[in-house]
N, C-alpha and C positions, 0 to 999 in steps of 0.2 A: 458544608455537609449535607444541607437541605437541597441544595441546588442539584447534588448529584443522585440524590434519591428521585428528584422529579425526573432528571434525565435518564435514569433506569426505568421508572414506571412508563415514560414515553417511549423508549424504547422496546420493552415488553408490549406495549399497546400496539406497536406496529408491527411487530413479530406476530402477534396473534391475530390481528386484522389480516396480514398477508396470508398465514396459512390457513385461516378460516375460508377464504376465498377459493383455494384450491391451488393445484399446479398451475395451470392454464391462465388463469385470470390473476392470480397472486405473485406466484413465484417468479413465473414468467414475465410478467409486465416490470417487476422488480429488478429482474436479472438484465433487462434490455435499458433499462435506465441506470442501473449501478456500474455493469461493466464499462461503458463509455467513460463515464465519470472516473472509476479506478484507472483508468488507461491515461486519461487526461492528466489526473492528478500526478500520476508516476512522470508522466514527461515534465509538467511543470518542476517537480522536486528534482528530476534529473538536471534540467538547464538551469534552474537556479543553483544548484550544487556545483554545475562546471563552470559558472559564471564568478564564483567565489575567488578572492584572493588566494594564491598558492593552490589552487585546483589542479593546474599544470604539474607540480611538485607531487602531489598525493597521487595522481594518475602513473606518474612515472614511478613510483615507489611501488606502485600496485602491481603494474605490469612488467617490472624487470625482476626476474628470477634472482633468488639468491643462492649460489650454488654453494656455500657453505653449509647447508643443510644437508641431512642424509637422504632425502626425497630426489633431491638434484643429481645424486651420485650415481643412479640406477643404471 
């Protein structure tokens, strides 16, 4: 519980420092770093999920329509 409180305090400190520097020198610099990291993390998670055992079965189930439902008969 104590570790989570420290984490919250650190996050709030980062937010405060970022906002106190303004839009161009604070938020813009953070977003220039955060967006590529977010895209990279998305790609890593996607490729990791596709490399797991049974991924092809899951994708097949996801992309195969089930025409027993009401929405498919329109």
